[in-house]
C-alpha positions, 0 to 999 in steps of 0.5 A: 435478491441474489448474492451477486446483487447484494447491496454493500454493507458499509458498516461491516467493511468499516468494522473489518478495516479497523480490526485490520489496522489494530492487528497490523499495529499489534504485530509490528509493535511486537516486532519492534520491541521498543516503541508503541504506535501513537494514535491520533484520531481526527475529523475532516471538516467536509465530512468523516475522519479517521485514525492515524497510528504512527511509530517513529524512531523505533528499534526496527522501524524508523517510521511506520504509519498505518492510517484508517480513514472514512471520508464522505461528501457531496461531490467527488474530487477530480482525481476520482472522476478523471477515469470515471466521468459518469460519477460526476455529481454523485455523493461519495463515501471512501474508506480504507486502511493505508500503510507504509513501513520504513525500517532502519536496517537497509536489508529490510525492504520498505513495504506498502499496503492499502485496502479500500472501499468506495461508493458513489450514490445518486437519488433514484439510481443504483449505487456505484461501488468498488473495492481496491488495494494491494501491497508491494515491496521495495527492497534496497538490497535484493534477496531472492528468498524474501522476494519469492516468499513475498510473491508466494504469499501474494499468490496464496491470497489470490488462489481461492478466487481463481487461478487467473487472479494472481497473474492479473493483479501481479501484472497490474502491480508491476505496471502501476508502481512504475516510475515513467520518468526513471524508466524503472519499477519502484520495487519488486511488486506484489498485488494491485487491484482496483474497481473490483465489483464484478464478483458482487459485494460478498465475494469482492469484500472477501477478496479485499479481506484476503489481501489485507490479512495476507500483508502481515504474513508476507512482510513480518517473516522478512523483518524477522530474518533481516532486522539483526543484519549488520550494516554500515554507512555505505548501505545506509547511504544507498537506502536513503538514495533509493528512498527518493524514488519512493517520494517521487512516485507518491507525489507524482503518480499515486492515486491515493495521495492525489485523491486525499489531497484533492478531497480535502483529506488530512495532509499529515495522514496522507503524507505519513507515507514519506520516509523521515530521511531521504537523499538525492544525488545528481546522476549517481550510478552504482559500481559495476558488480556491486550489491547496489548494481544487482538491485537494478540488474536483477530485482528491478525487472518485473518477472515471475518469481515463483516459477 
């Protein structure tokens, strides 16, 4: 059997994902310097389970959730078959690590990452499988140095797999994390990929690992540079207002949230991406020439940050 036809090894994927979860938890625990992650192992009644790691009200992170899940069942939920109707009637396994970090300091961006593997099987037919994931950054106050570092690290994750990979998955990220009802991006982007299987299992899995491993390389230096910056009520107020956009995207558009809820996933783990504090205002607009206005005018516009 050729490398491109190698059957998926579910156990090796699961081992990597659990290790990735631990590595990210360890790095963020060191960065916070105060709180440890609370570990909550859970079982899913319909099949499978997972491990949720949550840090709340730390020195640096107001809320940090890093979730591993491995769920399976005899029938796919509607969110999974909507764009892949040929999968209807197949049993499935889905596993992944998904995380969202909401820092206290408004000068540290919120970040999200997710890497996942999916396989659907039917007796007498070849399995249908793919990898997906990515990471993206949501700043409240724009910083060009941070954004360039984030995108350069994203590119570093992709470069070993071909020069066309980064532009493709950067563009996909810009398009995916877009709030149509607001006509604005959620943040400054990063990487997003899905349905990846054309490279065969080994190369596709290697790419997923590269994306997973580069997340903390992209995020931790930003946290280190910004966590001691002074801020006041104005900055905090704007952070809480902008967090509302995060909630809107996750509840209206996010595939992972919809899949989790429709497949009978654990609600506490699915919704741990939500910020602990958030604020909406009616028809609010930033003052012209302000740092808040700069976020909209300069940073919430998809562009090539590493020319």
